[in-house]
GUZA-939232 format. One line per 5 residues: number of its first residue (from 1); their letters; for each residue x, y, z of N, C-alpha, C. Coordinates in steps of 0.05 Angstrom, whole numbers. Each point is the difference from the previous one (the first is absolute). Layout:
# residues N
NUM	A	X,Y,Z,X,Y,Z,X,Y,Z | ... .
This chain:
# residues 349
1	MKTLL	-229,-297,389,9,20,-11,26,-1,-2 | 6,12,-29,30,-5,-13,7,29,1 | 22,5,8,15,30,11,24,-2,-25 | 3,21,-13,17,10,-26,16,27,12 | 21,-6,7,15,23,-6,13,7,-31 .
6	VTGGA	-11,24,5,0,22,-33,27,24,0 | 20,-6,-10,12,25,-4,-3,14,-24 | 3,30,5,-9,12,-20,-34,2,-10 | -8,-1,15,-35,4,5,-7,19,-2 | 12,14,6,-15,37,-7,4,19,-29 .
11	GFIGA	17,-27,-12,7,8,-35,-22,2,-13 | 1,-9,-26,-21,-1,-15,-6,-38,-3 | 12,-14,-9,-10,-19,-4,-2,-17,33 | 16,16,21,-4,-24,26,-25,13,9 | -4,20,-5,-22,8,16,-26,2,-11 .
16	NFVLQ	-2,-11,-26,-20,-11,-16,-9,-32,20 | 31,-15,-4,-7,-27,7,-12,4,27 | 12,20,21,-9,-3,23,-27,6,12 | -14,16,-18,-28,10,-1,-21,-23,-13 | 14,-15,-12,-18,-27,-12,5,-24,19 .
21	AVVDG	21,3,8,2,-31,21,-10,11,28 | -6,28,10,-11,3,32,-26,-6,-12 | -19,1,-17,-24,7,-18,-2,-38,2 | 10,-9,0,3,-35,-2,0,-12,22 | 10,16,21,5,-10,28,25,-10,13 .
26	LRIVN	24,9,-20,27,-7,10,10,24,17 | 16,-14,14,10,16,19,22,13,-11 | 11,32,-2,19,4,-9,13,24,25 | 29,-13,-3,22,24,9,18,15,-17 | -4,20,0,-5,24,-24,32,10,10 .
31	LDKLT	22,-6,-24,24,14,18,9,16,-36 | 8,33,9,0,12,-17,22,24,-1 | 21,9,-9,21,23,13,-20,26,-8 | -22,-5,-22,-11,37,-9,20,8,-1 | 15,0,-19,15,15,-19,-26,9,-24 .
36	YAGNP	12,25,-22,-21,14,-3,-16,-24,-20 | -2,-21,-7,-22,-12,-13,-15,-13,21 | 15,-8,25,-23,-15,20,-7,28,9 | -31,-13,-3,-25,22,0,-24,-7,28 | -3,-1,31,-11,-7,13,-29,6,-6 .
41	DTLAS	-6,24,-15,-25,8,-10,-15,-24,-17 | 8,-21,-9,-6,-17,-18,-12,-25,22 | 12,8,23,-12,-24,15,-19,12,18 | -23,20,0,-10,13,18,-19,-11,5 | -17,-17,-9,-21,-13,-4,12,-29,19 .
46	LAGNP	19,-5,11,4,-17,21,6,4,20 | -5,26,9,6,27,22,-17,-22,28 | 21,-10,21,-29,-10,18,-3,-37,0 | 8,-8,-24,-3,-20,-14,19,-23,21 | -12,-15,9,17,-20,22,15,-19,-22 .
51	LHVFV	-8,-3,-32,17,-15,-6,22,7,-19 | 0,33,5,30,12,-12,14,16,23 | 26,-15,-5,22,15,26,24,12,-15 | -10,29,-3,20,20,-16,30,2,14 | 30,0,-6,10,1,10,21,5,-19 .
56	QGDIG	16,34,7,15,10,-21,26,-7,10 | 22,-9,-17,26,-7,3,13,-18,-27 | 21,-1,-2,15,-8,-12,6,-29,-1 | -1,-24,-33,4,-18,-2,22,-8,6 | 25,16,2,21,-3,14,13,0,17 .
61	DRSLL	-21,9,20,-2,-2,35,-2,-23,12 | 17,-11,3,-7,-29,11,-2,-1,31 | 4,17,12,-12,-6,34,-27,5,-10 | -15,11,-11,-19,17,-10,-17,-23,-4 | 12,-18,-26,-13,-27,-18,1,-15,26 .
66	AALLA	20,-10,12,2,-30,18,-20,16,29 | -14,25,0,-13,6,29,-29,-9,-21 | -8,10,-24,-24,-4,-11,-1,-30,1 | 11,-15,-17,4,-28,-1,-5,-18,22 | 7,9,29,-3,-14,20,-31,5,9 .
71	EHRPD	-2,26,3,-25,12,7,-27,-16,-17 | 3,8,-24,-27,-12,-10,7,-23,-16 | 24,-8,0,-6,-32,-16,-11,-7,-29 | 7,19,-3,-15,-4,-41,2,-27,-14 | -19,-12,-8,2,-24,-21,10,2,-23 .
76	AIVNF	11,30,-5,11,9,-27,2,23,-2 | 21,12,-15,11,19,-6,-5,18,-31 | -5,13,-8,-8,12,-23,16,25,-9 | 20,1,-11,27,24,3,-6,7,-32 | -19,32,5,2,20,-12,10,24,-12 .
81	AAESH	18,-8,27,19,26,7,18,8,-18 | 7,22,-22,14,0,-9,-1,38,-14 | 20,5,-7,4,26,-18,-8,-14,-29 | -22,18,-22,-10,-7,-20,3,10,-21 | 4,33,3,-5,2,-21,28,10,-23 .
86	VDRSI	-1,-7,-30,29,-6,-10,17,32,0 | -24,12,-7,17,35,-11,12,13,32 | -6,-11,22,9,11,23,27,-23,6 | -8,-23,-7,38,-14,7,17,10,-20 | -2,13,-32,19,5,-10,6,30,14 .
91	DGPAE	-14,19,15,15,19,12,8,-11,26 | -4,-19,10,7,-7,31,5,-31,-4 | 20,-14,-5,-7,-30,0,6,-7,23 | 15,9,17,14,-8,32,-25,-6,20 | -17,18,-2,-24,-3,18,-12,-38,-4 .
96	FVQTN	-4,0,-26,-10,-21,-18,9,-25,7 | 28,2,-1,17,-24,11,-3,-6,27 | 3,21,21,-14,2,20,-23,-13,27 | -14,9,-21,-25,-14,16,-8,-31,-22 | 0,5,-24,-4,-28,-16,17,-18,3 .
101	VVGTL	26,5,9,20,-20,-6,9,-5,34 | 11,23,11,8,-5,34,-23,-8,17 | -22,15,-3,-29,-2,3,-8,-22,4 | -1,-11,-23,-6,-35,-3,19,-13,15 | 16,1,-5,18,-17,10,-8,4,38 .
106	GLLES	5,23,7,-11,-12,32,-23,-9,12 | -22,11,-19,-22,-15,-1,-9,-31,-2 | 27,-6,-17,1,-28,-4,9,-18,21 | 20,12,7,15,-16,30,-11,4,20 | -17,22,-3,-27,5,35,-10,-21,-8 .
111	VRDHW	-14,-12,-22,-26,-19,-1,23,-23,-1 | 15,-3,-12,15,-26,4,7,-8,33 | 5,21,11,5,-8,32,-23,-14,14 | -22,18,-12,-25,-1,9,-7,-38,3 | 3,1,-29,-19,-30,-16,10,-22,13 .
116	RSLEG	30,10,8,19,-25,18,-15,-9,27 | -13,21,9,-6,5,25,-24,-25,3 | -12,-1,-19,-34,-6,-7,5,-38,4 | -28,-9,12,2,-29,-4,-25,-9,-14 | 5,-29,-9,-26,-10,1,-16,6,-29 .
121	AAREA	-26,8,-7,-11,10,-11,0,32,-7 | 6,11,13,9,27,-2,14,6,-19 | 31,-16,12,21,4,-21,1,-10,-35 | -22,-26,3,-9,-10,-24,-13,14,-11 | -16,8,6,-25,33,-19,13,17,-4 .
126	FRFLH	22,15,15,14,29,-11,1,8,-21 | -3,19,-12,12,6,-29,9,32,6 | 22,2,-22,13,28,-4,-7,10,-21 | -16,14,-15,-4,0,-28,6,30,-10 | 12,8,-16,23,22,-12,-17,15,-22 .
131	VSTDE	-10,18,2,-8,13,-25,14,20,-15 | 8,-8,-27,19,12,-16,-12,8,-28 | 14,0,-17,-6,11,-26,12,-8,-33 | -12,-4,-8,5,-16,-34,22,24,-8 | 6,25,14,24,13,-13,32,-16,-1 .
136	VYGSL	-5,-16,23,28,-10,-1,3,-16,-11 | -18,-6,-29,16,-16,-23,6,19,-21 | -10,16,2,23,16,-24,-20,19,-22 | 6,-8,-18,-21,17,-25,-4,-24,-22 | -24,2,-13,-8,-20,-21,2,17,-24 .
141	GADGK	1,-23,-14,-6,13,-31,-29,-2,-12 | -5,-1,-26,-27,5,-4,-17,-30,4 | 8,-25,5,-8,-17,7,10,-9,24 | -17,-24,9,5,-19,28,-9,14,26 | 9,-14,13,-17,10,38,24,-10,14 .
146	FTEQT	0,10,25,24,2,19,-20,-30,17 | 12,-31,5,-9,-23,18,17,2,21 | -7,-23,17,22,4,34,37,-5,-20 | 1,-6,-16,27,-12,-7,12,19,-17 | -15,20,-6,15,25,-15,23,6,19 .
151	PYAPN	21,2,-16,19,12,16,1,23,11 | 16,17,18,-1,24,20,15,16,-22 | -2,25,1,8,23,-21,-11,18,4 | 10,14,26,-17,19,4,15,25,-8 | -15,23,-6,14,28,-15,0,19,17 .
156	SPYSA	-7,8,20,-12,19,11,11,-6,25 | 22,27,29,-3,-6,22,-20,-12,16 | -29,5,2,-19,-19,6,0,-24,-6 | -3,-4,-25,2,-29,-8,22,-19,9 | 15,10,1,26,-12,9,4,-5,37 .
161	SKAAS	-15,23,9,-2,-9,34,-19,-22,1 | -21,3,-19,-20,-26,6,15,-25,-9 | 9,-5,-20,18,-8,-7,10,-22,28 | 16,13,6,19,-7,22,-16,-6,24 | -27,2,4,-25,-3,24,-4,-21,-12 .
166	DHLVR	-10,-5,-25,-13,-25,-8,16,-27,10 | 40,3,-10,9,-9,3,12,-16,27 | 0,28,18,3,-6,32,-18,-18,5 | -27,11,-4,-29,-27,18,13,-26,-21 | 1,-8,-29,3,-24,-3,20,-21,11 .
171	AFHHT	28,21,4,29,-3,23,-11,-15,30 | -28,17,12,-3,-12,28,-8,-24,-4 | -17,-10,-16,-23,-15,-10,19,-21,-2 | 31,-5,-17,12,-21,-2,17,-2,18 | 10,17,13,25,-4,18,-10,-3,19 .
176	YGLPT	-19,7,18,-16,2,30,-23,-19,1 | -15,-2,-27,-23,-9,-3,-27,14,14 | 6,24,-5,-21,19,6,-20,-3,-21 | -24,-1,10,-25,-12,-23,-10,30,-13 | 14,-2,-20,-7,29,-23,-17,1,-18 .
181	LTTNC	-18,21,-8,-10,-2,-27,6,27,-9 | 9,6,-26,0,24,-15,-21,-3,-26 | -9,27,6,-16,10,-28,10,22,-18 | -1,7,-27,13,18,-14,-27,12,-14 | -8,19,-1,-19,17,-8,8,15,-20 .
186	SNNYG	-23,7,-21,2,25,-16,-9,18,13 | 1,17,-19,-10,34,12,-29,-2,8 | -3,12,24,-21,3,8,-12,30,4 | -31,-9,4,-15,30,-3,-20,0,23 | -27,6,3,-18,11,12,2,17,24 .
191	PYQFP	-21,-4,16,4,19,27,13,5,18 | 8,24,8,29,4,23,30,2,-16 | -1,13,-22,19,-11,-10,19,25,-2 | 25,5,17,13,26,-3,1,11,-20 | 3,28,-9,-14,8,-21,22,13,-16 .
196	EKLIP	30,-17,6,20,3,-20,4,-25,-25 | -17,-18,4,0,-22,-18,-21,5,-19 | 10,-3,-23,-15,8,-24,-40,3,2 | -15,-18,8,-19,7,-9,-12,15,22 | 3,0,27,-7,25,15,7,31,-6 .
201	LIIQK	22,-7,-10,17,24,-11,-18,13,-20 | -2,-8,-23,-19,7,-25,-25,6,12 | -12,-15,23,-31,8,5,1,26,19 | 30,1,11,-6,33,17,7,15,-24 | 17,3,-15,9,22,-23,-26,-4,-12 .
206	ALAGE	-4,-14,-12,-33,5,-23,-27,16,18 | -6,-11,27,-13,18,7,0,24,14 | 31,2,-4,11,40,-2,3,8,-17 | -10,-15,-27,12,12,-22,25,12,-12 | 14,-19,14,38,6,2,5,-15,-34 .
211	SLPVY	24,4,-2,19,-21,-27,-2,-27,14 | -3,-20,-9,-1,-32,-1,24,-11,-16 | 26,-3,20,18,-1,-5,7,-34,-8 | 14,-6,-27,-3,-31,3,36,-2,-20 | 10,-14,19,25,-9,-14,8,-14,-16 .
216	GDGKN	19,20,-15,8,-15,-35,-22,5,-17 | -6,-26,-13,-21,-3,-20,-26,-1,8 | 5,-16,28,-35,-11,10,-2,-27,-7 | 23,-12,-8,-7,-37,-7,10,-14,12 | 15,4,23,4,-16,23,-28,-16,5 .
221	IRDWL	8,-24,0,-31,-19,13,5,-10,26 | -20,1,24,-3,-14,14,-24,-20,2 | 5,-24,18,-23,-11,3,-19,9,26 | -21,9,-3,-12,16,31,-14,-19,10 | -2,-2,28,-9,-11,18,-17,17,30 .
226	FVGDH	-15,-16,-8,-22,19,16,4,-5,33 | 3,13,22,14,0,17,-17,-26,20 | -21,7,-3,-25,-26,12,12,-22,-4 | 2,-10,-29,5,-25,-12,27,-10,22 | 23,24,-7,30,-11,14,-9,-5,23 .
231	CSAIR	-14,10,15,-6,5,33,-12,-40,3 | -10,-9,-24,-26,-30,8,26,-16,-15 | 18,17,-16,22,-31,-9,11,-1,32 | 16,16,4,20,0,23,-14,-13,22 | -29,0,8,-11,-13,16,-3,-35,-5 .
236	RVLDD	-3,-10,-25,1,-16,-11,26,-21,2 | 15,16,-8,29,-11,1,8,-6,28 | -13,25,22,20,-11,28,-15,-19,16 | -25,-6,-15,-22,-27,12,16,-27,-13 | 4,6,-29,-2,-22,-11,25,-4,-25 .
241	GRVGE	18,16,4,19,5,-10,27,-26,6 | 18,-11,-13,24,-17,7,21,11,7 | 6,-15,17,20,13,18,29,9,-13 | 15,17,-1,26,6,-18,-7,11,-29 | -31,8,-3,-5,-3,-34,2,34,-4 .
246	TYNVG	-3,4,-20,-16,28,-10,-13,-3,-29 | -26,15,11,-17,7,-14,-10,30,-16 | 0,1,-29,-5,21,-2,-21,18,-2 | -11,13,1,-30,19,-7,5,17,-17 | -16,-2,-24,-7,22,-17,-32,5,-3 .
251	GNAER	-14,16,-10,-23,12,-10,-13,-6,-21 | 22,-23,-23,-5,-5,-21,-18,26,-20 | 18,32,3,0,19,-10,12,15,-6 | 13,3,-16,23,16,-22,0,24,-10 | 1,17,12,-11,27,-25,23,14,6 .
256	ENIAV	6,12,-22,20,29,-12,-10,21,26 | 24,13,10,-6,12,15,-21,31,-15 | 8,4,-13,-9,23,-15,-31,-12,-6 | -12,-16,-2,-35,-18,-1,-8,-3,28 | 18,-4,20,-13,12,27,-1,25,6 .
261	VKTIC	11,22,4,-5,20,-9,-19,15,-12 | 0,-14,-23,-23,13,-23,-34,-19,18 | 4,-22,16,-19,-12,9,-9,22,21 | 20,4,17,-15,23,21,-10,25,-7 | 10,12,-19,-13,27,-15,-23,-4,-5 .
266	ALLDE	-1,-27,-15,-29,-3,-10,-23,-2,28 | 9,-9,19,-22,-12,18,2,28,13 | 19,20,10,-1,18,12,-14,14,-23 | -3,12,-18,-15,12,-16,-27,3,-6 | -5,-35,18,-38,-8,-8,-6,8,30 .
271	RAPLA	12,-7,28,-11,4,15,11,33,14 | 21,16,-9,5,21,14,15,19,-23 | -17,8,-20,14,19,-24,10,25,8 | 22,4,-10,8,25,6,-19,27,-4 | 7,25,15,-18,17,1,-4,10,-30 .
276	DGRRR	31,6,-11,4,14,-19,-21,-21,-33 | 3,-23,7,-8,-21,-21,16,-9,-16 | 29,0,5,14,-16,-7,7,-24,4 | 16,-23,-21,-6,-20,14,31,-13,2 | 5,-14,20,21,-5,15,20,-4,-16 .
281	ESLIT	-3,-17,-25,23,-11,-20,17,18,-5 | -19,27,-4,20,22,-8,29,3,16 | -9,-12,25,26,10,28,16,-12,-1 | -3,-22,-18,26,-18,7,26,8,-21 | 20,4,21,30,-1,-12,21,-5,4 .
286	YVKDR	11,-11,-22,18,-26,-1,34,17,15 | 9,-10,15,23,10,10,20,-21,8 | 25,6,0,25,-19,-8,-6,-20,26 | 6,-21,-17,5,-30,2,12,-5,34 | -3,-11,17,10,-8,19,22,-21,-2 .
291	PGHDR	29,11,9,16,-24,-4,-7,-23,12 | 10,-24,-21,-7,-26,7,-23,-4,12 | -16,12,-29,-29,-7,5,-9,-29,-10 | -8,-10,13,-1,-34,-17,-19,5,-26 | 3,-13,-16,-26,4,-16,-27,-10,0 .
296	RYAID	6,-32,9,-28,-21,-3,3,-17,24 | -21,2,25,2,-19,12,-33,-21,-3 | 7,-19,6,-20,-13,-1,-6,-34,8 | -15,-12,12,-5,-13,25,-13,-23,-8 | 17,-25,2,-22,-20,-5,0,-18,29 .
301	SSKLQ	-35,4,14,-8,-13,26,-7,-34,-3 | -4,-8,-19,2,-33,-7,-4,-16,23 | 31,3,12,1,-16,16,-7,12,28 | -9,22,16,-19,5,16,-31,-6,-5 | -5,6,-27,-25,-12,-11,-7,-35,-1 .
306	DELGW	20,-10,-11,-9,-33,-1,8,-14,28 | 21,13,23,7,-16,21,-23,14,24 | -10,25,-4,-14,1,25,-33,20,-5 | -5,-4,-27,-17,5,-19,-14,31,5 | 16,28,1,-1,21,1,-5,11,-24 .
311	QPSHT	-13,11,-1,-10,23,-25,-4,35,7 | 8,12,-18,-8,24,1,-29,10,3 | -15,21,6,-27,-2,7,-6,23,-16 | 16,15,-8,7,28,-13,8,4,-28 | -15,-1,-23,18,11,-20,8,27,6 .
316	FESGI	23,9,-28,2,33,4,-19,15,0 | -14,-1,-23,-23,18,5,-17,9,25 | -9,-28,11,-16,8,22,25,-1,30 | 14,-2,0,28,12,23,-4,27,-2 | 10,5,-22,7,31,-11,-22,21,13 .
321	AQTVH	-26,-17,-14,-23,28,3,-1,-3,34 | -3,-29,12,4,10,31,12,12,11 | 21,10,-5,29,8,7,-4,27,-2 | -5,11,-24,-15,31,-7,-22,7,16 | -16,-20,4,-24,11,19,7,5,22 .
326	WYLDN	12,-17,16,22,5,30,4,18,-6 | 25,18,-4,7,12,-1,-13,25,6 | -22,3,-24,-16,19,-9,-19,10,23 | -11,-24,21,-17,-2,16,24,2,33 | 26,-6,4,18,12,19,27,19,-7 .
331	QPWTH	-15,20,-9,23,22,3,3,7,13 | -7,2,28,13,10,21,23,-13,15 | -9,-31,-4,31,-10,-2,19,-5,-11 | -3,7,-22,19,14,-15,19,18,3 | -20,21,14,8,27,8,19,-4,26 .
336	RVLDG	-11,-13,15,14,-5,29,35,-10,-13 | -3,-14,-14,19,-21,-6,25,21,-14 | -9,18,-17,17,20,-9,5,29,16 | 13,-9,21,7,13,22,27,23,-4 | 12,-3,-22,35,19,-7,17,-17,-3 .
341	SYRME	-2,-36,12,27,-20,-11,6,0,-26 | -35,-2,-15,0,-4,-34,-15,19,-1 | 1,10,-17,-12,16,-19,-3,-7,-35 | -7,-23,2,3,-10,-43,14,14,-11 | 31,7,17,20,-2,-20,7,-26,-10 .
346	RLGS	22,8,-24,10,-26,-15,25,-1,20 | -1,-25,3,23,-10,12,25,-19,-20 | 28,-1,7,15,-21,-9,9,9,-34 | 2,25,-4,7,11,-23,31,-2,-8 .
C-alpha cells in the first residue's frame, strides 16, 4: 500500500485530493496547520478511517516533519500547503512569504534529509510533488497561453511567494538531486472551496440576494479547472511524471469573470429563485479593480496531455453546474466555515 504525506490536506484542493486518494486505497498522512482556510469539517467522512492520519502542524516545523517521515516512511510528498488568496496577500504579504517561501524551504530540507537516508528501491521511487499556480507567469495579452517555458513574471505578493517556492523546489532537485515534480495549475473551482474566492463567494451572495461585486469591467479572463480534474492530473504526474519536470494543468475553459458570474446567476435562478422574483443578474455591481489585477491567464496543458495522457473530464458548463448544486445541497458546511474569521468582505483594496 502506497503512503503519501500530504501537506495542506485540509484546504480546498488538498482535501479534495485526500478524499479521492483514500477512496482509491492510498494511505494518507495529512499535515495541515489549520489556518482560516483549513477546514477539518471537509474531512469528516474520513473519521476513524485507518487510511487517513491527520496531524495538525506547520510545514516549517522541522522536528515534527522529521518525526512524521521517520514514523510513516511515505513513498511521496504532495505539497499543497500555501497561503493562496491574492487579496489577502495585498493586505498582508509577510504571512505569504513566511508560509510559501520559508515554510517550503523547511519542508524541502526535512524531506531532503529523509530521502538521503533511504536506500535501494525506496530511494529510487521516492517523489516530492509541489503544487503551484499559473499566476507565477504574470499576465497574458489577448493571445497565447502559458507553457512550461514561459518566463516567471509574478505581479502580486501571492504569486511572487509561489514563484519563490517553485524556484526552491527546482534548486533542491538540481543541487541535491531530490526527485521533484512541479505542477502549475489554472484557477480551480468545485466543492469545499473557501468562500472568499470568486465562485463560492458569488454563490453565497447570490443565494442571499445581496450585491454581487465584480472587479473593474469584469473582463479579466481565467482558465477554469474543476478541482477533481486537477487532482487526477496530480495523480498522473506523481505516478509517471519525469523527475525534475514541470507540468502545466488547465481546464481548457477560458471565461471572462463577468461570464462566470452570469452563469452562476442563471443556474441559481433556475434551481433556487429569489422570493421577490428578481433575476440575479440585476444584483451585479462593478467595483474598483484590485491592484495589480492580471488581465488574462490561459494554460497550455499539451505537455501533460501528450506525455501522460491526461485530459480534463469536465467542461466548464458541467463543472460549474455540479459546483452550484453542491453548494446548494451543502449549505450547513458553508455556514460552519463562516464562523467570524471571514465575512465575505472585500480584501486587498
